[in-house]
C-alpha positions as CSV (number, residue, x, y, z in Angstrom):
1,M,-26.9,49.1,53.5
2,K,-28.2,52.0,51.6
3,W,-30.2,51.7,48.1
4,S,-30.4,48.2,48.7
5,L,-33.1,45.6,49.8
6,K,-32.1,42.6,52.2
7,I,-33.7,39.8,50.5
8,A,-32.1,36.8,52.7
9,K,-29.4,35.6,55.1
10,I,-27.7,32.4,53.7
11,A,-24.9,30.9,55.9
12,G,-24.8,33.9,58.1
13,I,-24.1,36.2,55.3
14,E,-26.6,39.0,54.5
15,V,-28.0,39.1,50.8
16,Y,-29.0,42.6,49.4
17,L,-30.5,43.5,46.0
18,H,-29.5,47.0,44.8
19,W,-32.5,48.8,43.8
20,T,-31.0,49.2,40.0
21,F,-31.5,45.4,39.8
22,I,-35.1,45.7,41.2
23,V,-36.1,48.6,38.4
24,L,-34.3,46.2,35.7
25,L,-36.6,43.2,36.8
26,V,-40.0,45.2,36.7
27,G,-38.6,46.5,33.5
28,V,-38.2,43.0,31.8
29,L,-41.4,41.5,33.7
30,V,-43.6,44.6,32.1
31,G,-42.1,44.1,28.8
32,G,-42.5,40.5,28.9
33,L,-46.2,40.9,30.0
34,R,-47.0,43.1,26.9
35,S,-45.5,40.5,24.5
36,V,-47.8,38.2,25.8
37,N,-50.8,40.8,25.4
38,L,-49.5,42.0,22.3
39,E,-47.9,39.3,20.4
40,G,-48.5,36.3,21.8
41,G,-44.9,36.2,23.6
42,N,-43.7,34.6,26.7
43,L,-41.8,35.6,30.0
44,N,-38.7,33.6,29.2
45,G,-36.4,36.6,29.1
46,F,-37.6,37.5,33.0
47,W,-36.6,33.8,33.8
48,F,-33.5,33.9,32.5
49,I,-32.7,37.8,34.4
50,I,-33.4,35.6,37.8
51,L,-31.4,32.6,36.8
52,L,-28.7,34.9,35.5
53,F,-28.5,36.7,39.1
54,L,-28.9,33.2,40.9
55,F,-25.5,32.4,39.0
56,V,-24.2,35.3,40.2
57,L,-25.2,34.9,43.7
58,L,-23.6,31.3,44.0
59,H,-20.2,33.0,42.1
60,E,-20.2,35.1,45.3
61,F,-21.1,32.7,47.9
62,G,-18.0,30.5,45.8
63,H,-15.7,33.5,47.1
64,A,-17.3,33.6,50.3
65,L,-17.2,30.2,51.3
66,M,-13.6,30.2,50.1
67,G,-12.8,32.9,52.3
68,K,-14.2,31.5,55.4
69,R,-11.9,28.5,54.8
70,F,-9.1,30.9,55.4
71,G,-10.9,32.6,58.4
72,V,-12.0,35.6,56.2
73,K,-15.4,37.0,57.0
74,T,-18.0,38.3,54.3
75,N,-20.1,40.7,55.7
76,H,-22.7,40.8,53.1
77,I,-23.1,40.1,49.2
78,T,-24.9,42.8,46.9
79,L,-26.4,41.8,44.0
80,L,-26.0,44.5,41.0
81,P,-27.1,44.6,37.4
82,I,-23.5,44.7,36.4
83,G,-22.6,41.4,38.6
84,G,-22.2,40.8,42.7
85,V,-20.1,41.9,45.4
86,A,-19.1,39.9,48.4
87,A,-17.6,42.6,51.0
88,M,-15.2,40.9,52.8
89,E,-13.5,41.8,56.3
90,H,-10.0,41.8,54.8
91,I,-7.7,40.4,52.0
92,P,-5.6,37.4,53.2
93,E,-1.6,38.1,53.6
94,K,-1.1,35.3,52.1
95,P,-0.8,35.5,48.3
96,W,-2.0,31.8,47.4
97,Q,-5.2,32.3,49.7
98,E,-6.2,35.5,47.8
99,M,-5.8,33.6,44.6
100,L,-7.8,30.8,45.9
101,I,-10.5,33.1,46.8
102,A,-10.5,34.8,43.6
103,L,-10.8,31.6,41.5
104,A,-13.6,30.4,43.5
105,G,-16.1,32.1,41.8
106,P,-15.1,31.4,38.4
107,A,-15.0,27.9,39.6
108,V,-18.7,28.1,40.4
109,N,-19.7,29.3,36.4
110,F,-17.2,26.6,35.2
111,V,-19.2,24.0,37.2
112,L,-22.4,25.3,36.3
113,A,-21.5,25.5,32.5
114,L,-20.0,21.9,32.4
115,G,-23.3,20.8,34.0
116,F,-25.4,22.4,31.4
117,L,-23.2,21.4,28.5
118,L,-23.9,17.7,29.7
119,F,-27.2,18.1,30.0
120,L,-27.6,19.3,26.3
121,G,-25.0,16.4,25.3
122,I,-27.3,13.9,26.9
123,S,-30.3,15.2,25.4
124,G,-29.0,15.9,22.1
125,H,-29.9,19.5,21.6
126,V,-26.5,21.1,21.4
127,P,-27.3,23.8,18.9
128,A,-24.8,25.3,16.4
129,F,-22.3,28.2,17.8
130,S,-23.9,30.6,15.2
131,D,-26.9,30.7,17.3
132,W,-24.6,31.9,20.1
133,W,-26.9,35.3,20.5
134,S,-30.2,33.9,19.8
135,P,-33.3,35.6,21.7
136,V,-33.8,33.3,24.7
137,S,-36.6,30.8,23.8
138,N,-38.3,27.1,25.4
139,D,-36.0,25.8,22.8
140,N,-32.8,27.2,24.0
141,M,-32.8,28.2,27.4
142,V,-30.4,25.5,28.4
143,Y,-28.0,26.8,25.9
144,S,-28.2,30.4,26.9
145,L,-27.8,29.0,30.4
146,F,-24.7,27.6,29.3
147,T,-23.1,30.3,27.3
148,T,-24.0,32.7,30.0
149,N,-21.9,30.8,32.7
150,V,-19.4,30.5,30.0
151,M,-19.2,34.4,29.6
152,L,-19.3,35.0,33.7
153,F,-16.1,32.7,33.9
154,S,-14.3,34.3,31.1
155,F,-15.2,37.8,31.9
156,N,-14.3,37.4,35.3
157,L,-10.8,36.1,34.6
158,I,-10.0,39.0,32.8
159,P,-6.4,40.1,34.5
160,A,-7.5,43.2,35.5
161,F,-9.2,44.7,38.5
162,P,-11.7,44.8,39.9
163,M,-12.3,41.4,38.1
164,D,-11.4,38.0,39.8
165,G,-8.4,37.8,37.2
166,G,-6.7,40.9,38.5
167,R,-6.5,39.4,42.0
168,V,-5.5,36.2,40.7
169,L,-2.8,38.3,38.9
170,R,-1.7,40.4,42.1
171,A,-1.9,37.3,44.0
172,L,0.9,35.7,41.7
173,L,2.9,38.8,41.5
174,A,3.0,39.2,45.5
175,M,4.6,35.6,45.7
176,K,7.6,37.6,44.1
177,Y,7.4,41.5,44.6
178,G,5.1,41.4,47.7
179,R,1.7,43.1,47.9
180,Y,2.2,46.7,47.6
181,K,4.5,46.4,44.4
182,A,2.6,43.8,42.9
183,T,-0.9,45.5,43.2
184,N,0.7,48.8,41.2
185,L,2.0,46.0,38.8
186,A,-1.7,44.9,38.0
187,V,-3.2,47.9,38.0
188,R,-0.7,49.4,35.2
189,I,-1.3,46.0,33.6
190,G,-5.6,46.2,33.9
191,Q,-5.0,49.8,32.8
192,L,-3.0,49.2,29.7
193,L,-6.0,46.2,28.8
194,A,-8.9,48.3,29.8
195,I,-6.9,51.2,27.0
196,G,-6.8,48.3,24.6
197,F,-10.7,47.6,25.0
198,V,-11.7,50.8,24.5
199,L,-9.5,51.5,21.4
200,Y,-10.9,48.0,19.7
201,G,-14.3,49.3,20.6
202,L,-14.0,52.3,18.8
203,I,-12.7,50.9,15.5
204,P,-15.3,51.9,12.8
205,S,-15.5,48.5,11.2
206,T,-15.3,45.9,14.2
207,G,-16.0,48.3,17.2
208,N,-19.2,47.5,19.7
209,I,-19.8,50.0,22.5
210,W,-20.0,47.4,25.4
211,M,-16.3,46.9,24.7
212,V,-16.1,50.6,25.3
213,F,-18.2,50.5,28.3
214,I,-15.7,47.2,29.8
215,G,-12.9,49.3,29.0
216,V,-13.9,52.6,31.0
217,F,-15.3,50.4,33.9
218,I,-12.0,48.0,34.4
219,Y,-9.9,51.5,33.9
220,L,-11.7,53.2,36.9
221,G,-11.7,49.8,38.9
222,A,-8.2,49.2,38.5
223,G,-7.3,53.0,39.4
224,A,-9.6,52.8,42.5
225,E,-7.8,49.4,43.7
226,G,-4.3,51.2,43.2
227,N,-5.5,54.0,45.2
228,Y,-7.0,51.9,48.0
229,E,-3.9,49.4,48.3
230,S,-1.6,52.8,48.6
231,T,-3.6,54.3,51.4
232,R,-3.7,50.9,53.2
233,S,-0.1,50.3,52.7
234,A,1.2,53.5,54.2
235,L,-1.0,52.9,56.9
236,V,0.4,49.6,58.3
237,K,3.2,51.4,60.3
238,Y,0.2,53.2,62.5
239,K,-2.2,52.5,65.4
240,V,-5.3,54.1,66.1
241,R,-3.8,56.1,68.6
242,D,-1.8,57.9,66.2
243,A,-5.0,59.7,64.3
244,I,-7.1,59.7,67.3
245,M,-9.4,63.2,67.8
246,H,-9.6,64.0,71.5
247,H,-12.1,67.1,70.9
248,F,-15.1,66.4,69.6
249,S,-18.8,67.1,70.2
250,P,-21.4,64.1,70.8
251,L,-25.1,64.4,70.1
252,Q,-28.1,62.9,72.0
253,S,-30.3,60.3,70.3
254,S,-33.0,62.9,71.5
255,D,-31.7,66.1,69.6
256,T,-33.6,67.3,66.5
257,I,-31.9,67.2,63.0
258,G,-32.3,70.7,63.6
259,T,-29.9,70.6,66.5
260,A,-27.3,68.4,64.6
261,V,-27.6,71.1,61.6
262,K,-26.8,73.6,63.5
263,M,-23.4,72.4,65.2
264,L,-22.5,71.2,61.9
265,L,-22.7,74.9,60.5
266,D,-21.2,76.4,63.9
267,G,-18.0,74.4,63.8
268,Q,-15.4,72.3,61.8
269,E,-17.0,68.5,62.4
270,K,-18.6,66.9,59.9
271,E,-19.5,63.6,61.4
272,F,-20.4,63.2,65.1
273,I,-21.1,60.2,67.4
274,V,-24.5,60.0,69.1
275,V,-25.3,59.0,72.7
276,E,-27.9,57.8,74.4
277,N,-27.5,57.3,78.3
278,D,-23.6,57.6,78.0
279,A,-23.5,54.9,75.8
280,V,-22.5,55.3,72.0
281,V,-25.7,54.1,70.0
282,G,-24.8,55.5,66.5
283,T,-23.0,57.8,64.2
284,L,-24.3,60.9,62.0
285,N,-22.6,62.4,59.1
286,R,-23.6,65.5,56.7
287,N,-25.2,63.4,54.2
288,E,-27.5,61.7,56.7
289,M,-28.3,65.0,58.2
290,I,-29.6,66.4,54.4
291,E,-31.1,63.1,53.8
292,G,-33.1,63.0,57.1
293,L,-33.9,67.0,56.3
294,G,-35.6,65.6,53.1
295,H,-37.6,63.0,54.7
296,F,-38.7,63.8,58.3
297,G,-37.8,67.9,58.7
298,K,-35.8,69.5,61.4
299,E,-37.9,68.6,64.2
300,A,-36.5,64.4,63.6
301,V,-34.9,63.2,66.5
302,L,-31.5,61.6,65.3
303,S,-32.3,58.2,66.1
304,E,-34.5,58.2,63.0
305,V,-31.8,58.9,60.9
306,M,-28.5,58.0,62.3
307,N,-26.4,55.1,61.1
308,K,-26.7,52.5,64.0
309,V,-23.6,50.4,63.0
310,V,-21.2,51.6,65.2
311,L,-17.6,50.7,65.5
312,R,-15.6,49.8,68.7
313,L,-12.2,50.9,68.3
314,E,-9.3,50.9,70.8
315,P,-6.1,52.8,70.4
316,E,-3.9,50.1,69.8
317,M,-5.6,48.5,67.0
318,Q,-3.5,48.6,63.5
319,L,-4.9,51.5,61.6
320,D,-4.8,49.6,58.1
321,E,-7.3,47.0,59.3
322,V,-9.3,49.8,60.7
323,Y,-9.5,51.6,57.7
324,D,-10.6,48.5,55.7
325,Q,-13.5,48.0,58.5
326,M,-14.4,51.6,58.1
327,T,-14.8,51.2,54.5
328,D,-16.4,48.0,54.5
329,E,-19.0,48.9,56.5
330,N,-19.3,52.5,55.2
331,V,-18.5,54.2,58.7
332,E,-17.3,57.8,58.6
333,I,-16.2,58.5,62.2
334,A,-16.1,55.7,65.4
335,P,-15.5,56.1,69.0
336,I,-12.7,54.8,70.7
337,F,-12.1,53.3,74.0
338,E,-9.8,52.6,76.4
339,N,-10.5,50.4,79.7
340,N,-14.1,50.7,78.4
341,Q,-14.1,54.8,78.8
342,L,-14.7,56.7,75.6
343,I,-11.5,58.8,75.1
344,G,-12.1,60.2,71.5
345,V,-12.9,59.7,68.0
346,L,-11.7,58.5,64.7
347,N,-12.7,59.5,61.4
348,R,-11.6,59.0,57.7
349,D,-10.9,62.7,57.2
350,N,-8.3,62.4,60.1
351,I,-6.7,59.3,58.7
352,M,-6.5,61.1,55.1
353,E,-4.6,64.1,56.9
354,L,-2.2,62.0,58.8
355,L,-1.3,60.4,55.4
356,I,-0.9,63.9,54.0
357,I,1.2,64.9,56.8
358,D,3.6,61.9,56.4
359,N,3.9,62.2,52.7
360,S,4.9,65.9,53.1
361,Q,8.2,63.9,54.9
362,P,10.6,63.2,52.0
363,H,12.5,60.9,53.8
364,L,9.6,58.6,53.9
365,G,9.2,58.1,50.1
366,L,5.6,57.4,50.1
367,R,3.4,57.9,47.2
368,F,-0.1,58.2,46.8
């Protein structure tokens, strides 16, 4: 995964650490070391961040393990400073299954918070709630871990995408209205909440810049979920053969980046499949070419810069499921085989063109 470092593989699920979190961790560590040298401080902040993201990891594994129970595979988990992302192959069609998967993450934080609270009660070290935002120290570390899990639990249950609460709301609505209409309703509710957060954050007397940030984050996330579901719903009636491209230009893995750039400039194709001994071994898009030019120069061979994730498609596969998979795997183009023979390719641009043509026919009544 680009811009992420693979740190582990747990229960068959690859765990990645986004580079932004690595920068944050290094910054907190340097700040802690400086405080030790200059002010006799400690490194509690560093260990607190480590534990925080451990909680986020456990939260995401809550989703993943519940999804596994319903036959939904999690491809990978990525940890970022704003939380975690569990990339699942697909969303269950049964609303109650989606609801349980969405609730599984916050449930992990609820159990952790309850555990820390019990520990504080047994030890007799429950501080006053007025100390909620006290700096992390040896005296209140456990309490800080308790409040952190309470916040993760509460924040994720906000009934708006992309939080778990938005998926719970969508699942509840889908039981009555169906998935497509439920998504639209959940998106609108989430965006109304987001506007409320922004307006509250802008009030001079009680405002908070973080409320504005959260509101913008929710608004954009809800819109992205709505657009994605609209596209996916429109693709349900199509199969891969409906969007197949029979005319394409394969590249050899031994070709240079310069050769690929020349083909890019000479034609209309922006993505290519890469072959070696008549077998598809990778794909290449424009961004990967530019990145390769910057790092290796135009004489480097494509095997050094190509995307080695290859999705083998067949003409009768459902296009909505393929669209999900291409999005999850960040794949722009995929080869199509029939009886083990390469007959064409599919890229995301062609999928979008199919929808544009479909949407231009008034009798279909599709909305995007």
